[in-house]
C-alpha angles and dihedrals in degrees: 000000000000094000094068091046091050090046092057093042092052091044094052093045090047091052092046091049091049090051091047090051092051098047097039113111095197114077093212094054089044089056090049090052088052091052090053089049092052091050090051090051088052088052089052089053090051092053088055092051093248097132096160094055091046092053092046089049091055096041099044106029107024091034116034104018096042091048086055092049093049090046091053092046091051092044092052091044092220094166141347123258114275117263108243091204089069095054113118100224093189091060091045091050092046090050092050094048091046092052090049092051091046091052091050091048091049092048092050091047092048091048092050092050092043092241097131107120117240113233113243118258118262091248093053092046092048092049099042100032099053121112093239093053091046092050091047092053093042096051097040111030097026101031096118097051089046091055092046091052090050091053092047091051090049091051091048091050092050091047093051091049091050091049092047093049094048110118116236114255 
């Protein structure tokens, strides 16, 4: 019974974090909202018994890539850190309470309409969520998209090296 509740909590927080990332004017706080969103997506994976994907989500996206994003933002000095003295705590509290009430309302509505997803059985999760099954699907069914992504990442790496090595005019 706790898995559906956690699913909706993570989903609502992920949507709120995505909205916060989009409307944030400061690039640092926008990156922090994105980190919260990535952690919530990892929590969604955990509620669906996909532990491997959740760990990879945290390690690769919320860890390595977001550290790189924050480093680039700080290196470019796009904006200063927000001043916490100027935070309107009443609005923040109202937003948090509103999101909590909205998540409860959505859960009650989904329960009444029988839209709450059933968690997969342990056997199905063990069979489909294992690393060997994931690798088998990735290198057979999705081999072509995997190769295309590899070529795009190689092109992006070469492009960033060329841009970084360019001599100033």
